[in-house]
N, C-alpha and C positions, 0 to 999 in steps of 0.2 A: 521882233515885235515884242513889246513889253506886256507884262501880265495885266496892267491897267487897261490896255487897249483891247484885250480879249473880253468881249461882252459875254455874259451868260447866254448860251443858246436858248432860243425861244421854243424849240421843238427838237425831237429826236432826229428828224430828217435833216434839219439845218446843221446839226452837230455832225451827222454822218458825212454830209457833203464837205464840210470844212476838214474833217479828219481825213477823208480819202484824198482830198486835194493836197494836203500836207504829206501824206504817205507817197503819193505819186511824185511829188516834187522831190522828196528825199531819194526815192528810187532812181529818178533820172539824174540827179546830181551825183550819185555814187557811180552810176554807169559812165558819166562824163568825167569822173575824177575831180569834180568840184566839191571838195570836202567842206569848205566853208559854207557853201550853200546848203549842203546836206545837214550841217549842224544847225543852221537857222531853221530848217524845216522840222528837225527833231525838237528844237526848242518850242516851236509853235504847237507841236503835238503835246508836249509836256504841259504847256500852259493851258491848252484846251482841256486836257484831262484833269488838271488841277482845279479849274473853275467848275467842272462837272462834279468832281469828287467833293469839293467844298460844299456845293449845294446839297448833295444828297446826304452828306454827313451831318450838316447843320439841321436838316429836316428830313429824316428818313420816311416820313409819312406823306411827303409831297409827291403826288403821282407823276407830275411832269418831270421832276428831278430824277425820280426812280426810273421812269421810262427812258430818259436820256442816258442814264448810267448803264442800264441794261443793254441798250442798243449799241453804245460805244464799246463796251467790254466784249460783247459777242462779235462785233465787227473786227476788233483787233485780234481776237482769238482765231477767227476764220482766216484773216489775212496772214498771220504768222504761221499757221499750220498748212498753208498752201504749199504743196511739195515743189512747185516751180519757183518759189521765192528764192532770190539770190542770197547766198550765204553772206555776202558783203552787207546786204541790207539788214539781215538779222544781227550781224556783229555791231553795226552802227546803232541800231535801235536798242541793243542790250545795255548800252552805257547809261541810258536815261529812263527807258520804259519800266524796268522793275520798280524803281522808286515811285514813279507816277502811278502805276496801277495798284501797287501795294496798299495805297490809301483807301481803296474800295473794299479791302478784305474784311474790315470790321463792320460793314453795313449789314451783311446778311450771309448765311451759310452758302447760298447760291453764288453770291459774288466771290466769296472766299474760294470756292471750288474752281471758278474760272481763273481767278488770280493765280492759284497754285499751279494750274495747268500751263499758264503762260510762263511762269517762273521756271517750271520744270523743263519747258522747251529750251529756254535760255541756258540752263545748267547742262543740258544734254548736248546742245549744238555749238556752244561757245567755249572759249578757253577758260578752264577752271581758275587759273591765276587771275585772268581779267575779271571773272565774275566774283571772286572773293573781294577784289577791290571795290566792285560795284556795290555788293551787299554791305560791306563795311562802311562805305561812304553813306549809304542810305540809312544804316542803323545809327551811325554817328550823328546824322542830322536829326534823327528822332530824339536822341537824348537831350537835344537842345530845344525840343518843342513839346507840345501836349497833344499830339495826334492820338487817334484810337489805337489801343494795344494790338488790334488785329493786324495793323500795318507791320508791327514787329514780328508777329507770329509767322506771317508769310515770308518775310525776309529770313527768319531763322530756318524755316523749311528749306529755302534756297541754299543757305550757307551749309546746312547739313548735307545737302546733295553734292555740293562742289568739294567739300572736304574729302569725300570718298573718291573723287576723281583725280586728285593731285598725285602725280607720279614722282616728282623730284622734290626733295627737301621739304616734305609736308610740315614738319614741326616748325620751321621758320614762318610758314604762312599761318599756322594755327596760333603761334605765339603773338603775332600781330593782331589776329582777329579776335582772340578770346577777350582781351580787355574791352574792346568795343562792344562785343556781344553782351558781356556782363553789365556794362553801363546801360545799354539800351534795355536789357531785361529788367534791371533795377528800376529805371525810369518808367517803363511800361507797367510794372507791377504796382508801383505806388499810384499810377494813374487809373487803376481799375476801380470802378465803383463797386459798392457792396453787392455781391451776388452777380457781378458782371458775367455775361454769357461768354465773353472772350477769354475767360480764365483757362478753360481746357485747351483752347487753341494756342494760347500764349505759352503755357508750360508744356504742352505737347511739342511745340517747336523747340523749347529748351531741351526736352528729352531727345528729340531728333538730333540736335547738335551734340549732346553728350554721347549718344550712340555712335555718331560719326567719329568723334574724338577718341572714343574707346577703341574703335577699330584701328586708329592710327597710333595711339599711345594710351595704354591701359592704366596709366597712372593719373589720369585727369578725370575729375568729376565736377559737376555743377550741382549744387544743392540749393533748393529753393528756400528763401527766407521770408517770403511774403505770401501767405495764404489767407483766405478770407475766414470769417467766423464759422462758416459751415464746414466743420472738420470732416464729416462723413463724405462730402462731395469731393474732397481733395485727396482722400486716402489712396485711390488708385494711382494718382500722379506721383505721390510720395513713394508709393510702393515701387513704381518703375525707377525713380531716381535712386532709391535705396539699394537697388541691385548693383549699383556701381561701387558701393562701399568695399566689398571684398577685393575688387580690382585695385583699390588704392593701398592694399596691404595694411589697413587700419582696423582696429576693433572699436566698439563703443567705449570701452574702458580707456583706450588711448585718446579718443576724440574728446570725451567729456572731461578728461584730465588735462586737456590742452596740449597733448603730445601728438606729434606727427603732422599737424596742420602746416606749420612753417616749412618743413621739408617738402611737403606736397606742393606748396606754392613755388618752392625753389625748382622743382622738377619742371613746372610750367614756364617759369620766368628765367631760369638759369641764373646767371650772375647779375642780371639787371633788375633784381627784385624791386629796388627803390623806384625804378621807372614805372612800375606797375602797382605802386602802393595804393593809389586811389581806387583803381578798378577792383582790387582785392580787399577793399576795406570791410566787406561783409563776409569774408571767407570764414572767420571764426564764428560769426553769428550763424552762418549756414551749417557749420560743423556741429555746434551744440544743438541746433534745431533738429539735425538728423537723429540725434539720440532721443530728444523729447518726442519726436514723431514715433520713434520705436516704442517709447513708453506709452504713447497714446494708443497704438494699435499693435497687437502681436503679429498681425499680417505684415506690417512694415518691418518689424524686427526680424521676422523670418526671411523676408526678401533680402535683408542686409546680412543674413546668416549670423545673427547675434542672439545671445541668451540674456534676456533682461533680468531674470531672477538671479543669475550668476553675477551679473553686473552690480545689482543692488547689494548682494551679499558681500561682494568685494569692496564696495565703497563703504559699507557699514563697518567692515573689519579693518580697513586701512585708513587711518586718519589723514595721512598725507594726501592720498588720492581724493578723499572726501573733501578736504579743504580746497584742493585744486578744482574739483567739480563745482563746489559752491562758488568759487571765483569765476569759473567759466560761465556760470548761469547769469552773470552780469550782462552778457551780450543779449540775453533775452529780456531781462527785467528793465534794462535801461533803454531799449530800442522803442522809442515812442510810436513809431509807425506800425509796430507789430500788434495784431489784434489781442485784446485781453483774453480771448478764448485760449490762445496759445500760452499766455502767461499763467493762466489758471492751471494748466497741465504742468507747467514748469514748477509752480509752487507745490503742486501735489508730488512731483518727483523729488523735490528738495525735502519735503516732509518724510517721504518714504526712505530716503537714504540716511536720514538722521534719526531713524526710529530704532530703539533697542540697541543703541551703541554702548559698548562697554568701555572700561578704562583702558587706554592704550598709551604706549610709550613712544616718544619720538623726540628728535632734536628740535625743541621749540624755537631756539634762537635762529637756526637755519631756516626753518619753515616760515617763521614770522617775517623775516627780512624779504622773502621772495613772494609770499602769498598775501600778506596783509592788505596791500593796495587793492588787489582783486576782490578780496572778501568784503572790504569796505564798499567797493563799488556795487557789489551784489546787494549788500544791505541797503545802500542808498536806492537801488532800483526797486527793492521790495517796498521801501518806504514810499516810493513814487506810486506803486500799485495801490498801497493803502490809501493814499491821498486822492488818487485820480480815477480809480476804477468806478464805473457807474453801477457795478454789481456789488450789492451789500455782502453777499456770501463770499465773493472773492476778496473783498476788503478784509473780512474777518479771517479768512484763510491766510492771507498775506501777513496779517498781524500775528497769527499763530506761528507762521513760519519764522517771523522775526524773533519770536520769544520762545515758543514751545513746540514740541514735536507734533502732538495732536491733542485737541481739547478733550477727547474722550479717554485719554490715557493719563493716569495719575503718575506722571513721570517728571523728574527734574531735569531731563535732558533738553537742552536748548541749542538752537543753531549758534547763538553767541556763546553759550556755555561750553561749546565744543572747543573753546579757545582758552588760554590761560587768563586769570583774572586781570593781570596788569595789561594784557593786550586788549581785553574787553573794554577796560576803562579808556584806553587810548582810542578805541573804535567809537566809544560813546562820545568822546570829544569831537571827533570828526563828524559824526552824524548830527550832533547838535549844531555845529558850526554851519553845516550845509543843509539843514532840514528845510529852512524857509517857512516853517509852520509852527506856530505856538502850540497847537494841539499835539503835533507829532513830538516836539521837544518834551512836552509834558508826559507823553506816553513813555518816552525813553527814560526820563528821570524816575517815573513810577516803576519801571522795570528794574532800575538800579536799586531802588529802595526795597523792592521785593527780594532781590538777591541778597541785599544786606541782612534782611530779616532772616532768611534761610541760613545764611552763612553764620550769623551770630549764634543761632541755636546750636549749630554744629561745633562752634568754638566752645560754647559752654559745656557741651558733652565731651569735648576733647577728641572729636572725630577728625578735625582738620587743624592745620596751623594757619596763622593769619596770612602768610605768604601765598596760600592757596585760596584765599577768599577775596571778597570785594572790599574788605575793611582795609583801606589804603588811602593815603593822602590824595590820590587822584580823584576821590569822591568830592573833595572840597573844590578841586579845579572845575568840576562839572557845575557845581553851584555857582562859582564865580563867573563862568561863561554866560549865565543867564542874569544874575543880579548885577554884574558889572561887565557888560559886553565889551569885547576887544576894541570896538571902535570908540569907546569912551562914554562916560555918562551913565546914568541909571537906565534900565530898560524902558522901552516905549510902552506906555499904558494908555488905554486899556488893551491895545492890540496884542500885547504879550502876557495878558493876565493868566492864561492857562499855564504857560511855562513858568512864570514867576511864582504862582501858587505852588506848583510842584517842586520848584527849587527850594522855596521856604520850608515846605513840609519835609523835604529830604534833609535839609540842614537841621531842622528841629529834631527829627528822629535821630540823627547821628549824635547830636549834642546830648540829648536826654539819655540815649542808650550808653554812650561812653561815660556819662556822669553817674549812672545808677546801675551799671551792669552787675550781674551776679558773678561772684568769684568762681573761677574754674578749679577743677580738681587737678592741681598742678602736678603732683607727683605721678599720678596715673598717666596723664597725657605726656609728661616729660619722658617717661620710660618708653612710651610708644613711638614718639615722634622726634625727640630731640637728642641727636647724637652730638659728639664733640664737633664744634665748628659749624653746626647747623644754624642757619638763620631762620628763626621761627618766632612765634608770638611770646615766648618766654624770655626774650632777650631785649635789652634796651627799653624803649618807651612802650613796647608791646606787652610787657609783663604786667598782669593785673596786680594791683596793690592789695593791701589787707582788707580794704572795704569792697573789693570786687570791681572797682572802677578801672576803666581801661582808657587807652589813648592811641588806638591803632591808627586813626586817621590824622592825629595831631590836632583835632578840633578843640581840645581843652587846653592847649598851650596858651600862654598869655599873648604871644605875638599873633597867633591866629585868631584869638578872641577879639583882640583890639582891631585887627584888620577887618574882620567881619562886621564889627560894630561901626567903625568909622568909614569904611569904604563901601560896604554893601547895604547895611540896614538903615543907618541914619539918612543917607541920600535918598533911599527908597521911601522912607517915612516922609521926608520933605515933599517928594513928588506926589505921593498918594494924598497927603493932607491937602496939598494945594489943589489937586483935581477935585477932591470931595468938596472942599470949601467953595470952589468956583461953581459947582453944579448943585449944591444942596438946596438952593432957593429956586432952581429952575424946574419947571414942570413939563417940559416937552419930553417926548418919548426918548430922544437921544440922550438927554441928561439923566433921565431915570435909569436907562439901560447901563450907562457908564457907571453910575454910583452902585448899582446892583452888582456889576461885574467886579468892582473893586472891594466890595464888602468882605468877601472871604479872604482876599489878599491882605486887607487891613487887619483883620483879626489875627491871622497867623503871623503877620509881620510884628505886631506888638507883642505877641507871645515870645517870639524869637528874641526881641530886644530885652524883654524881662529876663529870659534865661541867661543871656550873655551878661547882663548887669549883675545878676546873682552870682554867676560863676566867677566874674572878675573880683567881686568882693571876697570870695572864699579863698582866692589865691594869696599867698604871702607877699 
């Protein structure tokens, strides 16, 4: 009988009659050895339960649907718990009934209790190996649907029970089941509404599974990656999950630095890690989240047997681990499905570990090659928080994290400044290419100009050499990215007005500074910084001349001046002039806004053109 032919029962009594008829038919068919007929009867039962569960899930306030569901569940419970019921009937019903009744679990706590009792009976009286297959099939079906998460919670409860009952080769069974469980848990987590009452049941089921796996193999843990905005309500769940961290043989320092997670996955998956790549796609998200939750609550950290203060001190004192930690935080900042509440705490953690850091020595080349991509991804994630968070305070904190340790501390320590200048400029290029926001690009360029100003003062005082500063030809590459985009042509205006204005201001600042800079005290600085064979600002084009002018960036060379003039400034002037001329006689609001947006750009543009023309005339 097809699902379409099963009409929604009009009353509880009619539903009970049809249910009992199907149960009787199933029982007689099994006694007669007619398994095909018994399968047909079980299909009728599943379809009947499906129509009733659909009705009550779609409208939990419908008294008729609720009475129907209550009567049906109670009747099935009584039928299965009848001590005279043949084991063959229980075995036959166990292949379909758990999946059908689990759909009722999310309707109410009362229904969930009945569902759990029925599932508990199946796990007790039926083959554990058969029931693992049943639960996995049901969980796998959920990951392809959008049913209530309560469905998954009940099935996780059943899976946790049968894991404990497996006697032979349990790891093989767990290895098959874990990917399916994780996929269903992920799907159910993202299906939760804000403040969903099923949260506790769902992750309570996950903890039950983790407890069972721990009893079989103490190297496996499941860490939640999707919690709601109400942090306090989730702490007891995270606390329970965090108790598994010591069993994994890992510390927070290992986890946040990205160490130990891959070997843990190998323990679970053996040599077939690639076959489980999809289902473990969130394992690193969960790993770093476990540390952030420990940062959120000392109770969670204590449950994991970790010392947060010692962790923060270690990360502040060891640049290599700090860089690794910043790189691992990308898994939080870039995960769009994660609540901004969690990202807020991750930002705070990042600020904490980059506070009061001193000068540290390390092999920069080795570190850069391995960690730069992760650090860039984290910075991109922070930029995403700046642009997308609805919380103004969080946006400000994220911007502080991108640039500065804390706003209330007068310090020049920056997240980006924790890296060599040349690397920072390379990072700036990537961030500008991928920002997708004119305003964000403008903020990045303003950050570069701020660093140039700070570095130049130190250069004048002989405190640093140019190779340790932002004064490098890479600055001009940043300007070119905006004024002459890689895809060709001048920038799009007025959409890119903020970025163009910041790029012009950056170019103007560099050109003026390099043309009128104060002469450095050469001898004093040379004795302090320049040994034989040292590459520093007193060699080549970086040496200030008698007038104090410099050319660290190469901005004042004829070739660069002509390039800026012909390829950046003149095409931009043609574009701006055309737009202004086209809209100057228009009086609608759009035209007025466009002209107003271009006025600052036009002023700075013409000043840059004047400066370049003057500089070219001065050259021999």
